[in-house]
Each structure stands twice: as C-alpha cells, then as structure tokens.
C-alpha positions as CSV (number, residue, x, y, z in Angstrom):
1,M,0.1,-0.2,0.0
2,S,3.1,2.4,1.3
3,E,3.9,2.2,-3.0
4,R,0.7,3.6,-4.1
5,A,0.9,6.5,-1.1
6,L,1.6,9.9,-2.7
7,P,4.2,11.9,-1.5
8,M,2.3,14.9,-0.2
9,D,-0.6,12.9,1.5
10,A,-1.1,13.1,5.3
11,I,-3.6,10.2,5.8
12,V,-4.1,7.3,2.9
13,I,-7.2,5.2,3.2
14,E,-7.7,2.4,0.8
15,N,-11.0,0.3,0.8
16,V,-11.3,0.2,4.6
17,T,-14.2,-1.4,6.0
18,K,-15.6,-1.6,10.0
19,H,-17.7,-3.8,11.6
20,F,-19.0,-4.5,15.1
21,R,-20.4,-8.0,16.0
22,K,-24.1,-7.8,17.3
23,S,-24.7,-8.9,20.9
24,T,-26.2,-12.5,20.9
25,V,-26.5,-12.6,24.6
26,Q,-30.4,-12.3,26.2
27,R,-30.3,-9.5,28.3
28,H,-32.8,-9.8,30.5
29,H,-30.8,-13.0,31.8
30,T,-29.1,-11.6,34.9
31,T,-28.0,-14.7,36.7
32,L,-24.5,-16.9,36.0
33,K,-26.8,-19.9,36.8
34,T,-29.5,-19.3,34.3
35,E,-27.0,-18.8,31.2
36,I,-25.2,-21.7,32.2
37,V,-28.9,-23.8,32.0
38,R,-29.5,-22.0,29.0
39,W,-25.7,-22.8,27.5
40,L,-26.3,-26.6,28.4
41,R,-29.5,-26.7,26.6
42,R,-28.5,-25.4,23.2
43,G,-25.4,-27.3,23.1
44,R,-22.1,-26.2,22.1
45,R,-23.5,-25.2,18.2
46,K,-22.5,-21.8,17.2
47,L,-24.9,-18.9,17.0
48,P,-25.1,-17.2,13.6
49,Q,-22.7,-13.9,13.6
50,M,-24.1,-11.1,12.8
51,F,-22.5,-7.9,12.8
52,I,-22.9,-4.2,12.1
53,Q,-21.4,-2.6,8.8
54,S,-20.0,0.8,9.8
55,L,-17.5,1.5,6.8
56,N,-17.8,-0.1,3.9
57,G,-15.2,0.0,1.4
58,V,-13.8,3.8,2.3
59,T,-10.9,5.0,0.0
60,L,-9.7,8.4,0.9
61,R,-6.6,10.7,0.6
62,I,-5.6,13.6,2.7
63,P,-3.1,15.5,1.5
64,Q,-0.5,17.6,4.3
65,G,-1.1,20.8,5.0
66,K,-4.8,20.6,4.0
67,T,-8.2,21.0,5.8
68,M,-10.6,18.1,5.6
69,G,-14.1,18.4,6.4
70,I,-16.2,15.7,6.8
71,I,-20.1,15.9,6.5
72,G,-23.0,13.4,6.5
73,R,-25.9,12.3,8.8
74,N,-25.9,11.1,12.3
75,G,-24.7,7.4,12.3
76,A,-23.2,8.0,8.8
77,G,-19.5,6.4,9.8
78,K,-17.6,9.5,10.5
79,S,-16.4,9.4,13.9
80,T,-15.9,5.4,13.0
81,L,-13.6,7.0,10.3
82,L,-11.4,8.9,12.4
83,K,-10.9,6.4,15.4
84,I,-9.8,4.4,12.6
85,I,-7.0,7.0,11.5
86,T,-6.0,7.5,15.1
87,G,-5.7,3.6,16.0
88,I,-8.8,3.4,18.4
89,Y,-10.3,1.0,16.3
90,S,-8.8,-1.1,13.7
91,P,-10.4,-1.4,10.3
92,S,-12.0,-4.9,9.6
93,S,-10.4,-4.6,6.2
94,G,-8.3,-2.1,4.4
95,T,-5.6,-0.1,5.0
96,V,-4.7,3.0,6.5
97,Q,-1.6,5.1,6.3
98,V,-0.8,8.0,8.9
99,N,2.5,9.8,7.9
100,G,2.8,12.2,11.0
101,R,2.4,12.8,14.6
102,I,-1.3,12.8,15.3
103,S,-3.4,13.9,18.0
104,A,-7.4,13.7,18.5
105,L,-9.8,15.9,19.7
106,L,-13.0,13.1,19.8
107,D,-14.9,11.8,22.8
108,L,-15.2,14.6,25.4
109,G,-12.4,14.2,28.0
110,A,-11.3,10.8,26.0
111,G,-8.1,9.8,27.5
112,F,-8.6,11.6,30.6
113,H,-8.2,9.8,34.0
114,P,-11.5,11.1,36.0
115,D,-9.0,11.0,39.4
116,F,-6.1,12.5,38.4
117,S,-5.5,16.2,37.8
118,G,-5.3,18.4,35.1
119,R,-1.7,18.7,35.8
120,E,-1.1,14.7,35.8
121,N,-3.5,14.5,32.6
122,I,-1.6,16.5,30.6
123,L,1.8,14.8,31.4
124,I,0.0,11.3,30.8
125,N,-1.6,12.4,27.6
126,G,1.8,14.4,26.0
127,I,3.5,10.8,26.7
128,I,0.5,9.1,24.8
129,L,1.1,11.5,22.1
130,G,4.9,11.1,21.9
131,M,6.7,13.9,23.8
132,S,9.3,13.6,25.8
133,R,8.6,14.2,29.7
134,S,11.2,17.2,29.3
135,E,9.1,18.7,26.5
136,I,6.2,18.3,28.6
137,R,7.4,20.2,31.5
138,G,8.8,22.8,28.8
139,R,5.0,23.1,27.4
140,M,3.1,22.6,30.6
141,Q,2.7,26.5,31.9
142,T,1.8,27.5,27.8
143,I,-1.1,24.5,28.0
144,I,-2.2,25.6,31.5
145,D,-2.3,29.4,30.5
146,F,-4.4,28.7,27.0
147,S,-7.0,26.6,29.2
148,E,-7.4,29.3,31.6
149,L,-8.3,26.4,34.7
150,G,-5.9,28.5,36.9
151,D,-6.2,26.5,40.2
152,F,-8.8,24.1,38.9
153,I,-5.4,22.6,37.0
154,D,-4.6,20.7,40.3
155,E,-8.0,19.5,41.0
156,P,-9.3,16.1,39.8
157,V,-10.9,16.2,36.4
158,R,-13.9,14.3,37.6
159,T,-14.7,17.4,39.2
160,Y,-14.8,19.6,35.9
161,S,-17.7,20.6,33.6
162,S,-18.4,19.5,30.4
163,G,-16.4,22.9,29.1
164,M,-13.3,22.8,31.3
165,Y,-13.1,19.3,29.9
166,M,-12.8,20.8,26.5
167,R,-10.7,23.6,27.5
168,L,-8.1,21.0,28.7
169,A,-8.6,18.9,26.0
170,F,-7.8,21.1,23.3
171,S,-4.9,22.8,25.1
172,V,-2.9,19.4,25.1
173,A,-3.9,18.4,21.5
174,T,-2.9,21.6,20.1
175,F,0.2,22.3,22.1
176,V,2.2,18.8,21.7
177,D,3.1,20.3,18.0
178,P,1.3,17.3,16.1
179,D,1.6,17.5,12.2
180,I,-1.9,15.8,11.8
181,L,-5.1,17.0,13.8
182,L,-8.9,15.6,14.2
183,V,-11.5,17.1,16.0
184,D,-14.7,15.7,16.3
185,E,-17.7,18.3,17.1
186,I,-16.1,18.8,20.2
187,L,-15.4,22.7,20.0
188,A,-19.4,23.2,20.2
189,V,-19.1,22.8,23.9
190,G,-16.7,25.9,24.3
191,D,-18.3,29.3,25.5
192,E,-18.4,32.4,23.2
193,H,-14.6,33.7,24.4
194,F,-13.1,30.0,24.4
195,S,-14.6,29.1,20.8
196,R,-12.7,32.5,19.5
197,K,-9.4,31.4,21.0
198,S,-10.4,27.7,19.9
199,K,-10.9,29.1,15.9
200,A,-7.5,31.6,16.1
201,K,-5.6,28.4,17.1
202,M,-7.0,26.5,14.3
203,A,-6.2,29.2,11.7
204,E,-2.4,29.4,13.2
205,F,-2.8,25.6,12.6
206,K,-4.0,26.4,9.1
207,K,-1.5,29.1,8.0
208,S,1.7,26.9,9.5
209,G,1.2,23.8,7.2
210,K,-0.6,21.6,9.3
211,T,-2.8,18.9,8.1
212,I,-6.6,19.3,9.7
213,V,-9.7,17.0,9.5
214,L,-12.8,18.1,11.1
215,V,-16.0,16.1,11.3
216,T,-19.0,18.5,12.0
217,H,-22.6,19.4,11.3
218,D,-21.8,22.8,10.7
219,L,-22.0,23.1,6.8
220,A,-21.4,27.3,7.0
221,T,-17.8,26.4,8.3
222,V,-17.2,23.8,6.4
223,E,-17.7,26.1,3.1
224,S,-15.8,29.0,4.6
225,W,-13.1,27.0,6.1
226,C,-11.9,24.1,4.7
227,D,-10.0,23.2,1.5
228,L,-11.4,20.0,0.6
229,A,-14.6,18.1,2.1
230,A,-15.8,14.5,2.0
231,W,-19.5,13.2,2.1
232,I,-20.2,9.9,3.9
233,D,-23.2,8.2,3.9
234,Q,-24.1,4.8,5.0
235,G,-20.5,3.8,6.0
236,R,-19.2,4.7,1.7
237,I,-17.9,8.4,0.6
238,C,-20.8,9.4,-2.0
239,A,-18.3,12.7,-2.8
240,V,-15.0,14.1,-2.5
241,G,-13.9,17.5,-3.7
242,H,-14.8,21.8,-3.2
243,P,-16.5,22.3,-0.2
244,R,-19.1,24.6,-1.9
245,E,-19.7,21.7,-4.2
246,V,-19.7,18.7,-1.7
247,V,-21.9,20.6,0.7
248,S,-24.0,21.5,-1.9
249,Q,-24.6,18.0,-3.4
250,Y,-25.4,16.9,0.2
251,R,-28.0,19.8,0.9
252,Q,-29.6,18.4,-2.4
253,A,-29.5,15.0,-1.1
254,V,-31.1,15.8,2.2
255,E,-33.8,17.8,0.2
256,L,-34.7,15.3,-1.9
257,G,-35.3,12.7,1.5
258,E,-33.9,10.1,3.4
259,A,-34.8,7.3,0.2
260,Q,-32.7,9.2,-2.0
261,L,-30.0,9.1,0.4
262,E,-30.1,5.0,-0.1
263,Q,-29.7,5.1,-4.0
264,P,-26.9,3.0,-5.6
265,A,-25.9,6.5,-7.7
266,L,-25.3,7.9,-4.6
267,T,-22.3,5.8,-2.9
268,A,-20.2,5.4,-5.5
269,P,-16.5,6.3,-3.9
270,A,-14.5,4.6,-6.4
271,T,-15.4,7.3,-9.4
272,L,-13.8,9.7,-7.7
273,G,-9.9,9.5,-7.4
274,H,-8.2,12.1,-5.7
275,P,-10.1,14.2,-3.9
276,E,-9.0,17.5,-6.2
277,L,-12.4,17.4,-7.9
278,D,-11.5,18.0,-11.7
279,A,-14.7,20.5,-12.6
280,S,-14.4,20.0,-16.0
281,A,-14.7,16.5,-16.0
282,A,-17.7,17.1,-13.5
283,A,-19.4,19.2,-16.6
284,E,-18.9,16.7,-19.3
285,S,-20.3,14.2,-16.7
286,Q,-23.6,16.5,-16.2
287,E,-24.0,16.9,-20.1
288,A,-23.7,12.7,-21.0
289,N,-26.3,12.0,-18.7
290,G,-28.6,14.4,-20.3
291,V,-28.5,17.0,-17.3
292,A,-28.8,20.5,-18.6
293,T,-25.8,22.8,-17.8
294,E,-26.5,26.6,-16.7
295,P,-26.4,29.6,-19.6
296,L,-23.3,30.7,-18.1
297,E,-20.2,28.8,-17.0
298,L,-17.4,30.3,-15.2
299,K,-14.1,29.2,-17.4
300,D,-11.1,30.4,-15.6
301,V,-10.6,32.8,-12.9
302,Q,-6.9,34.2,-12.0
303,L,-5.4,36.1,-9.2
304,R,-3.2,38.6,-10.6
305,D,-0.4,41.3,-9.4
306,R,0.1,45.0,-11.0
307,A,2.9,43.3,-13.2
308,N,-0.1,41.0,-14.5
309,R,1.9,37.7,-13.0
310,P,0.2,35.1,-10.9
311,A,-0.4,36.7,-7.8
312,S,0.4,34.0,-4.9
313,T,2.3,36.4,-2.3
314,L,1.8,40.2,-1.9
315,G,2.3,42.9,0.5
316,P,-0.4,45.4,2.4
317,S,0.3,48.1,-0.4
318,D,0.3,46.0,-3.6
319,S,-3.0,45.7,-6.0
320,L,-5.2,42.4,-7.1
321,D,-6.4,42.0,-9.9
322,V,-9.3,39.3,-10.6
323,L,-9.7,37.8,-13.6
324,I,-13.1,35.8,-14.3
325,D,-13.4,34.1,-17.8
326,F,-17.1,33.2,-18.9
327,E,-18.8,31.6,-21.5
328,A,-22.7,32.8,-22.0
329,T,-25.4,31.1,-23.6
330,E,-26.8,33.9,-26.3
331,G,-29.1,36.9,-25.6
332,L,-28.2,36.7,-21.5
333,S,-29.3,39.5,-19.6
334,D,-30.1,39.3,-16.0
335,I,-26.8,38.1,-14.9
336,G,-24.3,39.8,-12.1
337,F,-20.4,38.8,-10.1
338,S,-19.9,38.6,-6.8
339,I,-16.6,38.7,-5.3
340,R,-15.9,37.3,-1.5
341,I,-12.8,37.8,0.4
342,A,-12.1,35.6,3.1
343,R,-9.3,35.1,6.0
344,A,-8.3,32.2,6.6
345,D,-10.2,31.3,9.5
346,G,-13.3,32.4,7.3
347,V,-13.8,35.6,8.8
348,Q,-15.3,37.9,5.6
349,V,-12.9,40.2,5.1
350,Y,-14.7,42.4,1.8
351,A,-17.5,41.3,-0.4
352,T,-19.3,43.1,-3.2
353,S,-21.3,42.9,-6.6
354,T,-22.1,44.1,-9.5
355,F,-25.6,44.5,-8.2
356,N,-24.8,46.1,-4.9
357,E,-22.9,48.9,-6.9
358,S,-25.1,49.2,-9.9
359,I,-22.8,48.3,-12.6
360,Q,-24.1,48.3,-16.0
361,L,-23.0,44.8,-17.4
362,P,-23.7,44.6,-21.7
363,N,-27.4,43.7,-22.3
364,P,-26.9,41.0,-23.6
365,L,-23.8,39.5,-22.1
366,P,-21.1,38.7,-24.4
367,R,-20.9,35.1,-25.6
368,L,-17.1,34.5,-24.4
369,G,-15.7,37.1,-22.3
370,T,-13.5,38.2,-19.3
371,L,-14.7,40.6,-16.0
372,R,-11.8,42.3,-14.5
373,F,-12.2,43.1,-10.7
374,S,-9.0,45.3,-9.8
375,I,-8.2,46.6,-5.9
376,E,-5.5,49.6,-6.0
377,R,-4.1,48.8,-2.9
378,L,-5.1,45.5,-0.5
379,G,-4.5,47.0,2.7
380,L,-4.6,43.3,4.6
381,V,-2.4,42.5,7.4
382,D,-0.3,39.6,7.4
383,D,-2.4,36.4,6.5
384,T,-4.0,34.0,4.0
385,Y,-6.7,35.1,1.7
386,S,-9.2,33.2,-0.3
387,V,-11.0,34.8,-2.8
388,E,-14.3,33.1,-4.1
389,V,-16.5,34.6,-7.5
390,V,-19.9,33.7,-7.9
391,A,-22.0,34.7,-11.1
392,H,-25.7,34.7,-10.3
393,T,-29.1,36.6,-11.3
394,E,-30.5,39.7,-9.4
395,S,-32.7,37.5,-7.3
396,G,-30.2,35.1,-6.2
397,H,-30.3,32.5,-8.7
398,E,-26.0,30.8,-8.6
399,Y,-25.4,30.2,-12.2
400,D,-21.7,28.8,-11.7
401,S,-18.8,29.8,-8.7
402,S,-14.7,29.9,-9.0
403,K,-13.7,26.1,-8.8
404,G,-10.8,25.0,-6.6
405,V,-9.0,27.2,-4.0
406,L,-8.0,30.6,-4.9
407,S,-6.0,32.1,-2.4
408,F,-3.1,34.7,-1.9
409,S,-0.9,35.8,1.4
410,I,-0.1,38.8,2.8
411,V,3.8,39.3,3.7
412,S,4.7,42.4,5.4
413,N,8.1,43.3,7.7
414,T,5.5,45.0,9.9
415,Q,3.8,43.5,13.1
416,E,0.5,45.0,12.9
417,T,-2.5,43.0,14.3
418,G,-6.5,42.6,12.8
419,M,-7.6,42.4,9.8
420,V,-7.2,45.8,7.3
421,R,-3.6,47.8,7.3
422,L,-5.2,51.2,7.6
423,L,-3.7,54.0,5.2
424,H,-1.7,55.9,8.2
425,R,1.2,58.1,8.6
426,W,2.9,59.5,12.4
427,S,4.1,62.9,13.5
428,I,5.3,64.3,16.9
429,E,4.4,68.1,17.3
430,S,7.3,70.1,19.9
431,R,5.6,73.3,21.8
432,N,8.0,76.0,23.1
433,D,6.9,79.6,23.9
434,A,7.9,81.4,20.5
435,A,6.1,78.4,18.1
436,S,5.4,75.0,17.7
437,D,6.6,73.1,14.9
438,I,5.3,69.3,13.1
439,H,8.1,66.8,13.2
440,P,6.3,63.6,10.5
441,L,8.1,60.4,11.7
442,T,9.7,57.4,9.7
443,G,9.9,53.6,10.5
444,S,13.1,52.0,10.1
C-alpha cells in the first residue's frame, strides 16, 4: 500500500471496512446459573454471527497541509473513520497510512483519567502523543495558561464541567505540536470567548501548514474554512472535492429525502479518485447524462498582481486583479458577479457584487468574455486569504462559482495585527513659547 501512497498525502485510507458484532446474549438473563442452564440446553453449537456495518470500502486521501471537512448524517460512519485513523479502532479490512504525529479531539474527555488532576493528565496525554517528559514540562505552563483553568489544574478532572474538559483537551491536543489534528465536533462545547481562541489557534495551524480533519454538522464552517470536503453516508464516500460543491450535493440529497440517500448512484466512491475534483470532467458527466447546464459558466478565474503575473504573495500596499473568464448563452441579460474575500479562519474581509454597486454589464452579455475586478491597494495585514467568485441572477439564483481554492498571502515587515492595514502616518508636535513645529516620523 505504501507504494501507492502519494508523497504529499498526510493520510491514505484504502478500501477500509469496519463492522461491529451484534450482541447475541439475551440481556434479561441476569444470573450465572440461568446462563449456564441455557448454554447446556442449546449445546455447543455456534450462534449465527451478525454484524453492524459501519464503514464499507472507504478510500480517501488527505493531502498534507490541507483542512478536510467530513460531513454526513448521524450514524453515517464519520466518527468511526476518525477513530480508525487514530488507531482507537482497527479496520476489519483495508489499510490506513498516517504520515506524521497525530493528535485528536474526539469524545469529550477521552484519554483523561477522572481521578488524576489536570496537570497529571497533561503529562500522561503528552507521553501518549509521543512527547518526552522534558518537552511536556517545557510546554506545561503554556498549556495551562491557554486552557484558563487556573487553580482547577491541580484538581481531579472528574470535578470539571464539560467546558473545562474541552478547554483542557483542546489545549493539550494543539500544544503538543502535531502534524495532523483530528477534531470531532468537540469545539461546539466551548463558550464564545474560548471558541474564538480555539478558532484562532486552528487558523494558526492552517497557516503553519498543519493537516486538519474536521467532522462537523456546521456546513457553513466547512464551506468557508475547509480546503476539501468529504460526504459520508451509510459507511460509504458519496463525494469528495471542493467544499462548496460537496455541501451543495449533500444539501440537495437531504432535501430530496431520506430515501434518495440510499440510491446506489449516490454511493460510488471508486469513481472519484484523488480528492481534487476536476470541474470540467464533472460538467462533461452532466452533459453525458442529459443534465441541463447553466446558461453561464466560469471557464477560469485568475489572481494577478500589478505586473500581470500570477499573484500568490503580495504586500499590504500592492494591488490585485481578479480575472474572470466566462462563457454565456446568447441573449443572457439578468446576470451579475459577486466577489468575496475571506481570511484563513473563514472570517469575511470584504464582499461586493455588480448588483450592489449598480454596475451596468453589457446587455446582453457577450458569449465569451473576461470580467476584471481591480483592487488598487489591498490594505490587509499578514495572513492567507481566499477569493471566491459567483455568477448569479439579481434574485440570487446561482449560475456558477469559482472552482478550487483561489488564495494569496500578505507578507510585510511590520508587526501590525487585526484585519486591515489602514493608510496612516505618524507625526510629533514640539511646543515652546515662541512657536510649535510638527515633524513627520518615519519607521526603520
């Protein structure tokens, strides 16, 4: 299996199945004598083995440095998959390869001994995750400070509330410096303050190139924050690819009803291959199956700098052009374009549309054309940002959106924080009895 693994894959899951044996003991028999009598009466014959199938032929590759969101109904197999990746469960068949140190936030308080203090549990969990005692002691105070447990850190964790459990678990899992972080809905337990802290820490993880696997029912978070998404139903992979596309397919299936989720056409994981979806192949598949395509298609979206070069790393004062190549049917008139820029943690930095700004596009739209959206000065602080383009009608019906992840990074030599870098200057005024002078100040 290792020969087939891609060098840039953090996790490689090949044809994994997992089943759990059903209990055959009649639970209303409570005495040893009764059970022995029943066993003697039925003899030594074996009872028929019955299993619950949790995962059925799951194949999935998660690239290094990407954030993968896993969605699906309750009981679809999402949490079971995470537990197989961490090694809590062994697959019934198939293989799992994990490349790098892994840390997990699964069941609340999992891995904590209730009678040990928070400090002792930090030490134990750090050792389990592969750290040395000296490494853990070196990071102990940082973990305690982030968890905000104060004097409770030396109390038994059985006295903790669910929020305190979560804060300690998150602090340990993220400050042991893992290469891969698995999160299973646990962040929903925290209050608003700690939720902001944890999201900022997760954004820091993304920026530093860590791999994150997030199981969640929050579809908006998957769309805005994840690089890739996988939809699991009945233990099978239904779709893998760009979060917006996968979430859209999942929502459509939910709207069609539970019966539609069980159709074989929705459970064919082998046709998807690597998680990066090919948008043109998907469009060709739609046409081959007689599915009508939208009257406008985004053929390509590019980010360009002032010199018309592909923009990947820019400065706060640099400009940015978004080039949108489109193909429209003849006579298309009710059409507009939206631009959305978001920070790495999913926070929207800026959004606008031709409708909002009363921009008059040609009526009708050319069959082939390029729309250019130019930002004269970005004015953003150091971070990574994503750009999304959507073509839609004035009423909001979406024709097409940018496929894949369009992103750029802002790098500067300043230490400013926040979201935007405002145009500004510093000056100092010196006063005396005769006059006052204003002196502009410059930085290094």
